[in-house]
MARBA-3410 file (N, C-alpha, C, O; in Angstrom, 1 decimal):
181
-13.3,-10.9,10.6,-13.7,-10.9,9.2,-14.0,-12.4,8.8,-13.1,-13.2,9.0 ~ -15.1,-12.7,8.2,-15.4,-14.0,7.8,-14.6,-14.4,6.6,-14.1,-13.5,5.9 ~ -14.5,-15.7,6.3,-13.8,-16.1,5.1,-14.5,-15.5,3.9,-13.8,-15.1,2.9 ~ -15.8,-15.4,3.9,-16.5,-14.8,2.8,-16.1,-13.4,2.6,-15.8,-12.9,1.4 ~ -15.9,-12.6,3.7,-15.5,-11.2,3.5,-14.0,-11.2,3.0,-13.7,-10.4,2.2
-13.2,-12.1,3.5,-11.8,-12.2,3.0,-11.8,-12.4,1.5,-11.0,-11.7,0.8 ~ -12.6,-13.3,1.0,-12.7,-13.6,-0.4,-13.2,-12.4,-1.2,-12.7,-12.1,-2.3 ~ -14.2,-11.6,-0.6,-14.7,-10.4,-1.3,-13.6,-9.4,-1.3,-13.4,-8.7,-2.4 ~ -12.8,-9.2,-0.3,-11.7,-8.3,-0.3,-10.6,-8.7,-1.3,-10.0,-7.8,-2.0 ~ -10.3,-10.0,-1.4,-9.4,-10.5,-2.4,-9.9,-10.2,-3.8,-9.1,-9.8,-4.7
-11.2,-10.4,-4.1,-11.7,-10.1,-5.4,-11.6,-8.6,-5.7,-11.3,-8.2,-6.8 ~ -11.9,-7.7,-4.7,-11.8,-6.3,-4.9,-10.3,-5.9,-5.2,-10.1,-5.1,-6.1 ~ -9.4,-6.5,-4.6,-8.0,-6.3,-4.9,-7.6,-6.7,-6.3,-6.9,-6.0,-7.1 ~ -8.2,-7.9,-6.7,-7.9,-8.4,-8.1,-8.5,-7.4,-9.1,-7.9,-7.2,-10.2 ~ -9.7,-7.0,-8.9,-10.4,-6.0,-9.8,-9.6,-4.7,-9.9,-9.4,-4.2,-11.0
-9.1,-4.3,-8.7,-8.2,-3.1,-8.7,-7.0,-3.3,-9.6,-6.7,-2.4,-10.5 ~ -6.3,-4.4,-9.5,-5.2,-4.6,-10.3,-5.5,-4.7,-11.8,-4.8,-4.2,-12.7 ~ -6.7,-5.3,-12.1,-7.1,-5.4,-13.5,-7.3,-4.0,-14.1,-6.9,-3.7,-15.2 ~ -8.0,-3.2,-13.3,-8.4,-1.8,-13.7,-7.1,-1.0,-13.9,-7.0,-0.2,-14.9 ~ -6.1,-1.1,-13.0,-4.9,-0.4,-13.1,-4.1,-0.9,-14.4,-3.6,0.0,-15.1
-4.1,-2.2,-14.6,-3.4,-2.7,-15.8,-4.1,-2.2,-17.1,-3.4,-2.1,-18.1 ~ -5.4,-1.9,-17.0,-6.1,-1.4,-18.2,-5.9,0.1,-18.4,-6.4,0.6,-19.4 ~ -5.1,0.7,-17.5,-4.8,2.1,-17.7,-5.8,3.1,-17.1,-5.7,4.3,-17.4 ~ -6.6,2.6,-16.2,-7.6,3.5,-15.5,-6.8,4.5,-14.6,-5.7,4.1,-14.1 ~ -7.4,5.6,-14.3,-6.8,6.5,-13.3,-6.6,5.9,-12.0,-7.5,5.4,-11.4
-5.3,5.8,-11.5,-5.1,5.1,-10.2,-5.8,5.7,-9.0,-6.3,4.9,-8.2 ~ -6.0,7.0,-9.0,-6.7,7.5,-7.8,-8.2,7.1,-7.9,-8.7,6.7,-6.8 ~ -8.8,7.1,-9.0,-10.2,6.7,-9.1,-10.4,5.2,-8.8,-11.3,4.8,-8.1 ~ -9.4,4.4,-9.3,-9.5,3.0,-9.1,-9.3,2.7,-7.6,-10.1,1.9,-7.1 ~ -8.4,3.3,-7.0,-8.1,3.0,-5.6,-9.3,3.5,-4.7,-9.7,2.9,-3.7
-9.9,4.7,-5.0,-11.0,5.2,-4.2,-12.2,4.3,-4.4,-12.9,4.0,-3.4 ~ -12.5,3.8,-5.6,-13.6,2.9,-5.8,-13.4,1.6,-5.0,-14.3,1.1,-4.4 ~ -12.2,1.2,-5.0,-11.9,0.0,-4.2,-12.1,0.2,-2.7,-12.7,-0.6,-2.0 ~ -11.7,1.4,-2.2,-11.9,1.7,-0.8,-13.4,1.8,-0.5,-13.8,1.3,0.6 ~ -14.2,2.4,-1.4,-15.6,2.4,-1.2,-16.2,1.0,-1.2,-17.1,0.7,-0.4
-15.7,0.2,-2.1,-16.2,-1.2,-2.1,-15.8,-1.9,-0.8,-16.7,-2.7,-0.3 ~ -14.7,-1.7,-0.3,-14.3,-2.3,0.9,-15.1,-1.9,2.1,-15.5,-2.7,3.0 ~ -15.5,-0.6,2.1,-16.4,-0.1,3.1,-17.8,-0.8,3.0,-18.4,-1.1,4.0 ~ -18.3,-1.0,1.8,-19.5,-1.7,1.6,-19.4,-3.1,2.0,-20.4,-3.7,2.6 ~ -18.3,-3.8,1.7,-18.1,-5.1,2.2,-18.1,-5.2,3.7,-18.7,-6.1,4.3
-17.4,-4.3,4.3,-17.3,-4.3,5.8,-18.7,-4.0,6.4,-19.0,-4.6,7.5 ~ -19.5,-3.2,5.7,-20.9,-2.9,6.2,-21.9,-4.0,5.7,-23.1,-3.8,5.9 ~ -21.5,-5.0,5.1,-22.3,-6.0,4.4,-23.5,-6.5,5.2,-24.6,-6.7,4.7 ~ -23.2,-6.8,6.5,-24.3,-7.3,7.4,-25.3,-6.3,7.7,-26.4,-6.6,8.2 ~ -25.1,-5.0,7.4,-26.0,-3.9,7.6,-26.8,-3.6,6.3,-27.8,-2.9,6.3
-26.3,-4.0,5.1,-26.9,-3.6,3.9,-28.2,-4.4,3.6,-28.1,-5.7,3.8 ~ -29.2,-3.8,3.3,-30.5,-4.4,3.0,-31.0,-3.9,1.7,-31.1,-2.7,1.4 ~ -31.3,-4.9,0.8,-31.8,-4.5,-0.5,-33.1,-3.6,-0.4,-34.0,-4.0,0.3 ~ -33.1,-2.5,-1.1,-34.2,-1.6,-1.1,-34.4,-0.7,0.1,-35.4,-0.1,0.3 ~ -33.3,-0.6,0.9,-33.4,0.3,2.1,-32.1,1.1,2.3,-31.0,0.6,2.0
-32.3,2.2,3.0,-31.2,3.0,3.5,-31.0,2.5,4.9,-31.9,2.5,5.7 ~ -29.7,2.1,5.2,-29.4,1.6,6.5,-28.2,2.4,7.1,-27.6,3.3,6.4 ~ -27.9,2.2,8.3,-26.8,2.8,9.0,-26.3,1.9,10.1,-26.5,0.7,10.1 ~ -25.7,2.5,11.1,-25.2,1.7,12.2,-26.1,1.8,13.4,-26.8,2.8,13.6 ~ -26.1,0.7,14.2,-27.0,0.7,15.4,-26.7,1.7,16.5,-27.6,2.0,17.3
-25.5,2.2,16.5,-25.0,3.0,17.6,-25.2,4.5,17.3,-24.6,5.3,18.0 ~ -26.1,4.9,16.4,-26.3,6.3,16.1,-26.9,7.0,17.3,-27.9,6.5,17.8 ~ -26.4,8.1,17.7,-26.9,8.9,18.8,-26.8,10.4,18.4,-26.0,10.8,17.6 ~ -27.6,11.2,19.1,-27.5,12.6,19.0,-27.6,13.1,17.6,-28.6,12.8,16.9 ~ -26.7,14.0,17.2,-26.7,14.6,15.9,-26.7,13.6,14.7,-27.3,13.8,13.7
-25.9,12.5,14.9,-25.8,11.5,13.9,-27.1,10.8,13.6,-27.5,10.6,12.5 ~ -27.9,10.6,14.7,-29.2,10.0,14.5,-30.1,10.9,13.8,-31.0,10.5,13.0 ~ -30.0,12.2,14.2,-30.9,13.2,13.5,-30.6,13.3,12.0,-31.5,13.4,11.2 ~ -29.3,13.3,11.7,-28.9,13.4,10.3,-29.5,12.2,9.5,-30.0,12.3,8.4 ~ -29.3,11.0,10.1,-29.8,9.8,9.5,-31.3,9.9,9.2,-31.7,9.5,8.2
-32.0,10.3,10.2,-33.5,10.4,10.1,-33.9,11.3,9.0,-34.8,11.1,8.3 ~ -33.2,12.5,8.9,-33.5,13.4,7.9,-33.2,12.8,6.5,-34.1,13.0,5.6 ~ -32.1,12.2,6.3,-31.8,11.6,5.0,-32.8,10.4,4.7,-33.3,10.3,3.6 ~ -33.1,9.6,5.7,-34.0,8.5,5.5,-35.4,8.9,5.1,-36.0,8.3,4.3 ~ -35.9,10.0,5.7,-37.2,10.5,5.4,-37.3,11.0,3.9,-38.4,11.0,3.3
-36.2,11.4,3.4,-36.2,12.1,2.0,-35.6,11.2,0.9,-35.6,11.6,-0.2 ~ -35.1,10.0,1.3,-34.4,9.2,0.3,-35.2,7.9,0.0,-35.6,7.2,1.0 ~ -35.5,7.6,-1.2,-36.1,6.4,-1.7,-35.1,5.5,-2.2,-34.3,5.8,-3.2 ~ -35.0,4.3,-1.7,-34.1,3.3,-2.1,-34.9,2.2,-2.8,-35.5,1.4,-2.1 ~ -34.9,2.1,-4.1,-35.7,1.0,-4.8,-35.1,-0.4,-4.6,-33.9,-0.5,-4.2
-35.9,-1.4,-4.9,-35.4,-2.7,-4.9,-34.2,-2.8,-5.9,-34.1,-2.2,-6.9 ~ -33.3,-3.7,-5.5,-32.1,-3.9,-6.3,-30.9,-2.9,-6.0,-29.9,-3.0,-6.5 ~ -31.2,-2.1,-5.0,-30.2,-1.1,-4.6,-30.0,-1.2,-3.1,-31.0,-1.3,-2.3 ~ -28.8,-1.0,-2.6,-28.4,-1.0,-1.2,-27.7,0.3,-0.9,-26.7,0.6,-1.6 ~ -28.0,1.0,0.2,-27.4,2.3,0.5,-27.2,2.3,2.0,-28.0,1.9,2.8
-26.0,2.8,2.4,-25.7,3.0,3.8,-25.2,4.4,4.1,-24.4,4.9,3.4 ~ -25.7,4.9,5.2,-25.2,6.2,5.7,-24.1,5.9,6.7,-24.4,5.1,7.7 ~ -22.9,6.4,6.6,-21.8,6.2,7.5,-21.6,7.5,8.2,-21.1,8.5,7.6 ~ -21.9,7.6,9.5,-21.7,8.8,10.3,-20.2,9.1,10.5,-19.4,8.1,10.3 ~ -19.8,10.3,10.9,-18.4,10.6,11.1,-17.7,9.7,12.1,-16.6,9.3,11.9
-18.4,9.3,13.2,-17.7,8.4,14.2,-17.4,7.1,13.6,-16.3,6.6,13.8 ~ -18.2,6.5,12.8,-17.9,5.2,12.1,-16.9,5.4,11.0,-16.0,4.5,10.9 ~ -16.9,6.5,10.3,-15.9,6.7,9.2,-14.5,6.9,9.8,-13.5,6.4,9.3 ~ -14.5,7.6,11.0,-13.2,7.7,11.7,-12.6,6.4,12.0,-11.4,6.2,11.9 ~ -13.4,5.5,12.5,-13.0,4.1,12.9,-12.5,3.4,11.6,-11.5,2.7,11.7
-13.2,3.5,10.5,-12.8,2.8,9.3,-11.5,3.4,8.8,-10.6,2.6,8.3 ~ -11.3,4.7,8.9,-10.0,5.3,8.5,-8.9,4.8,9.4,-7.8,4.5,9.0 ~ -9.2,4.8,10.7,-8.1,4.4,11.7,-7.7,3.0,11.6,-6.5,2.7,11.8 ~ -8.6,2.1,11.2,-8.3,0.7,11.1,-7.8,0.3,9.7,-7.5,-0.9,9.5 ~ -7.8,1.2,8.8,-7.3,1.0,7.5,-8.4,0.5,6.5,-8.1,0.4,5.3
-9.7,0.3,6.9,-10.7,-0.1,5.9,-10.9,0.8,4.8,-11.2,0.4,3.7 ~ -10.8,2.1,5.1,-11.1,3.2,4.1,-9.8,3.7,3.5,-9.8,4.6,2.8 ~ -8.7,3.1,3.9,-7.4,3.6,3.5,-6.6,2.7,2.7,-5.5,3.0,2.3 ~ -7.1,1.5,2.4,-6.4,0.5,1.7,-5.8,1.0,0.4,-6.5,1.8,-0.3 ~ -4.7,0.5,0.1,-4.0,0.8,-1.2,-3.8,2.3,-1.5,-3.8,2.7,-2.6
-3.7,3.1,-0.4,-3.4,4.5,-0.6,-4.6,5.3,-1.0,-4.4,6.4,-1.6 ~ -5.8,4.8,-0.8,-7.0,5.5,-1.3,-7.2,6.8,-0.5,-7.7,7.8,-1.0 ~ -6.8,6.8,0.8,-6.9,8.0,1.7,-5.5,8.2,2.2,-4.8,7.3,2.5 ~ -5.2,9.5,2.4,-3.9,9.8,3.0,-3.9,9.4,4.4,-4.9,9.2,5.1 ~ -2.7,9.1,4.9,-2.5,8.7,6.3,-3.2,9.7,7.3,-3.7,9.3,8.3
-3.1,11.0,7.0,-3.7,12.0,7.8,-5.2,12.1,7.5,-5.9,13.1,8.0 ~ -5.8,11.2,6.8,-7.2,11.2,6.4,-8.2,11.3,7.6,-9.3,11.9,7.5 ~ -7.8,10.8,8.7,-8.7,10.8,9.9,-9.0,12.2,10.3,-10.1,12.5,10.8 ~ -8.0,13.1,10.2,-8.3,14.5,10.5,-9.3,15.2,9.6,-10.0,16.1,10.0 ~ -9.4,14.7,8.4,-10.3,15.3,7.4,-11.8,14.8,7.6,-12.7,15.4,7.2
-11.9,13.6,8.2,-13.2,13.0,8.4,-14.2,13.9,9.2,-15.4,13.9,8.9 ~ -13.7,14.6,10.2,-14.5,15.4,11.0,-15.1,16.6,10.4,-15.9,17.3,11.0 ~ -14.9,16.9,9.1,-15.4,18.1,8.4,-16.7,17.8,7.7,-17.0,18.5,6.7 ~ -17.4,16.8,8.0,-18.7,16.5,7.4,-19.6,15.9,8.4,-19.3,15.6,9.5 ~ -20.9,15.8,8.0,-21.9,15.2,8.9,-22.2,13.7,8.4,-23.2,13.2,8.7
-21.2,13.2,7.7,-21.4,11.8,7.3,-21.3,11.6,5.8,-21.3,12.6,5.0 ~ -21.3,10.4,5.4,-21.3,10.1,3.9,-22.3,9.0,3.7,-22.8,8.3,4.6 ~ -22.7,8.9,2.4,-23.6,7.9,2.0,-23.0,7.1,0.9,-22.4,7.7,-0.1 ~ -23.0,5.8,0.9,-22.4,5.0,-0.1,-23.5,4.0,-0.6,-24.2,3.4,0.2 ~ -23.7,3.9,-1.9,-24.7,3.0,-2.4,-24.2,2.3,-3.7,-23.3,2.8,-4.4
-24.8,1.2,-3.9,-24.5,0.4,-5.1,-25.7,-0.5,-5.4,-26.6,-0.7,-4.6 ~ -25.7,-1.1,-6.5,-26.7,-2.2,-6.8,-26.4,-3.3,-5.8,-25.2,-3.6,-5.5 ~ -27.4,-3.9,-5.3,-27.3,-5.0,-4.3,-26.4,-6.1,-4.8,-26.7,-6.7,-5.8 ~ -25.3,-6.3,-4.1,-24.3,-7.4,-4.5,-23.5,-7.1,-5.7,-22.8,-8.0,-6.2 ~ -23.5,-5.8,-6.2,-22.7,-5.5,-7.4,-22.0,-4.1,-7.2,-22.7,-3.1,-7.0
-20.7,-4.1,-7.1,-20.0,-2.9,-6.8,-19.3,-2.3,-8.1,-18.4,-1.5,-7.9 ~ -19.8,-2.6,-9.3,-19.2,-2.0,-10.5,-19.6,-0.5,-10.6,-18.8,0.2,-11.1 ~ -20.7,-0.1,-10.0,-21.1,1.3,-10.0,-21.4,1.6,-8.5,-22.2,1.0,-7.9 ~ -20.7,2.7,-8.1,-20.9,3.1,-6.7,-21.2,4.6,-6.6,-20.5,5.4,-7.3 ~ -22.2,4.9,-5.8,-22.5,6.3,-5.5,-21.9,6.6,-4.2,-22.0,5.9,-3.2
-21.2,7.8,-4.1,-20.6,8.3,-2.9,-21.0,9.7,-2.7,-20.7,10.6,-3.5 ~ -21.7,10.0,-1.6,-22.1,11.4,-1.3,-21.5,11.8,0.0,-21.6,11.0,1.0 ~ -20.9,13.0,0.0,-20.3,13.5,1.2,-21.1,14.7,1.6,-21.3,15.7,0.8 ~ -21.6,14.7,2.9,-22.3,15.9,3.4,-21.3,16.8,4.1,-21.3,16.9,5.3 ~ -20.5,17.5,3.2,-19.4,18.3,3.7,-19.8,19.6,4.4,-20.7,20.3,3.9
-19.1,19.9,5.4,-19.2,21.2,6.1,-18.0,22.0,5.7,-17.0,21.5,5.3 ~ -18.1,23.4,5.7,-17.0,24.2,5.3,-15.7,23.9,6.0,-15.8,23.6,7.2 ~ -14.6,23.8,5.4,-14.3,24.3,4.0,-14.7,23.3,2.9,-14.5,23.6,1.8 ~ -15.1,22.1,3.3,-15.5,21.1,2.3,-16.9,21.5,1.7,-17.6,22.3,2.2 ~ -17.1,20.9,0.5,-18.4,21.2,-0.2,-19.2,19.9,-0.3,-18.7,18.9,-0.5
-20.5,20.0,0.0,-21.4,18.8,-0.1,-21.3,18.4,-1.6,-21.4,19.2,-2.5 ~ -21.3,17.1,-1.8,-21.3,16.7,-3.2,-21.5,15.2,-3.3,-21.6,14.4,-2.3 ~ -21.5,14.7,-4.6,-21.6,13.3,-4.9,-20.7,12.9,-6.0,-20.5,13.8,-6.9 ~ -20.3,11.7,-6.0,-19.4,11.2,-7.1,-20.0,9.8,-7.5,-20.4,9.0,-6.6 ~ -19.9,9.5,-8.7,-20.3,8.2,-9.2,-19.1,7.6,-9.8,-18.5,8.1,-10.7
-18.8,6.3,-9.4,-17.7,5.6,-9.9,-18.3,4.4,-10.7,-19.2,3.7,-10.2 ~ -17.7,4.1,-11.8,-18.1,3.0,-12.6,-16.9,2.3,-13.2,-16.1,2.9,-13.9 ~ -16.7,1.0,-12.9,-15.7,0.2,-13.4,-14.3,0.9,-13.3,-13.5,0.9,-14.2 ~ -14.1,1.6,-12.1,-12.8,2.2,-11.9,-12.6,3.6,-12.5,-11.4,4.1,-12.5 ~ -13.6,4.2,-13.0,-13.5,5.5,-13.5,-14.6,6.4,-12.8,-15.6,6.0,-12.4
-14.2,7.7,-12.8,-15.2,8.7,-12.3,-16.2,9.0,-13.4,-15.8,9.5,-14.4 ~ -17.4,8.6,-13.2,-18.5,8.7,-14.2,-19.1,10.1,-14.1,-19.4,10.8,-15.1 ~ -19.3,10.6,-12.9,-19.9,11.9,-12.7,-19.5,12.5,-11.3,-19.3,11.8,-10.4 ~ -19.4,13.8,-11.3,-19.1,14.6,-10.0,-20.2,15.7,-9.9,-20.4,16.4,-10.9 ~ -20.8,15.8,-8.8,-21.7,16.9,-8.5,-21.3,17.6,-7.2,-21.0,17.0,-6.2
-21.4,18.9,-7.3,-21.2,19.7,-6.1,-22.5,20.5,-5.8,-23.2,21.0,-6.8 ~ -22.8,20.7,-4.6,-24.1,21.4,-4.2,-23.8,22.5,-3.3,-22.8,22.5,-2.5 ~ -24.6,23.6,-3.3,-24.4,24.7,-2.5,-24.7,24.5,-1.0,-24.3,25.3,-0.1 ~ -25.4,23.4,-0.7,-25.8,23.1,0.7,-26.0,21.6,0.9,-26.2,20.8,-0.1 ~ -25.9,21.2,2.1,-26.2,19.8,2.5,-27.6,19.4,2.1,-27.9,18.3,1.6
-28.5,20.3,2.4,-30.0,20.1,2.1,-30.1,19.8,0.6,-30.9,18.9,0.2 ~ -29.5,20.6,-0.2,-29.6,20.4,-1.7,-29.0,19.0,-2.1,-29.5,18.4,-3.0 ~ -27.9,18.7,-1.5,-27.3,17.4,-1.7,-28.2,16.2,-1.4,-28.4,15.3,-2.2 ~ -28.9,16.3,-0.2,-29.8,15.3,0.2,-31.0,15.3,-0.8,-31.5,14.2,-1.2 ~ -31.4,16.4,-1.2,-32.6,16.5,-2.2,-32.3,15.8,-3.5,-33.2,15.4,-4.2
-31.0,15.8,-3.9,-30.6,15.3,-5.2,-30.4,13.8,-5.2,-30.2,13.1,-6.2 ~ -30.3,13.2,-4.0,-30.0,11.7,-3.9,-30.9,10.8,-4.7,-30.5,9.9,-5.3 ~ -32.2,11.1,-4.6,-33.2,10.2,-5.3,-32.9,10.2,-6.8,-32.9,9.1,-7.4 ~ -32.6,11.3,-7.4,-32.3,11.4,-8.8,-31.0,10.6,-9.1,-31.0,9.9,-10.1 ~ -30.0,10.7,-8.3,-28.8,10.0,-8.5,-28.9,8.5,-8.4,-28.4,7.8,-9.2
-29.6,8.1,-7.4,-29.9,6.7,-7.2,-30.7,6.1,-8.4,-30.3,5.1,-8.9 ~ -31.7,6.8,-8.8,-32.5,6.4,-9.9,-31.7,6.3,-11.2,-31.8,5.4,-12.0 ~ -30.9,7.4,-11.5,-30.1,7.5,-12.7,-29.0,6.4,-12.8,-28.8,5.8,-13.8 ~ -28.3,6.3,-11.7,-27.0,5.5,-11.8,-27.1,4.1,-11.1,-26.3,3.2,-11.5 ~ -28.0,3.9,-10.2,-28.0,2.6,-9.5,-29.1,1.7,-9.8,-29.0,0.4,-9.5
-30.3,2.2,-10.2,-31.4,1.3,-10.4,-31.1,0.3,-11.6,-30.7,0.7,-12.7 ~ -31.2,-1.0,-11.3,-30.9,-1.9,-12.4,-31.8,-1.8,-13.6,-33.0,-1.5,-13.4 ~ -31.3,-2.0,-14.7,-32.1,-1.9,-15.9,-33.3,-3.0,-15.9,-33.1,-4.0,-15.3 ~ -34.4,-2.7,-16.5,-35.5,-3.7,-16.5,-35.0,-5.0,-17.0,-34.2,-5.1,-18.0 ~ -35.5,-6.1,-16.4,-35.1,-7.4,-16.9,-33.8,-7.9,-16.4,-33.4,-9.0,-16.7
-33.1,-7.1,-15.6,-31.8,-7.6,-15.1,-31.9,-8.3,-13.7,-30.9,-8.8,-13.2
END
């Protein structure tokens, strides 16, 4: 981890503490911090205006990414990353997605019940984060929007296909920077 990443993680922790002191829901605050930490960890892969993933995608993970990439428009000012189950398992195992109690210790067992997650934010700004989980039964595909340590919106979909179809609208509504910003 570079010093820059260390400083970003320290800032995320300070923001978490501020939000908790302000009386925000601890679960929402901690989960948004965990998502921010995953974005920081994937920082070298984030590209403004593009959907990115990991270089090591193979087999089904590569197919899922290609399907999402074909159907998802990422405008300028927004960065989005697809995290496949194999990478998410690693993040949970090494604590990146588990910091501050955001995920249960047994969270690694739950990771395998989806075909990946998508995390997006305004480029360089983690105050609003989109988290979409492409859940397999018994999980449900869905998306959550976090803003300043609060759950702004929660969406559940009847299928992964429908969840992917709704991503452009969610990105446009919640992540596109206002004109002139």
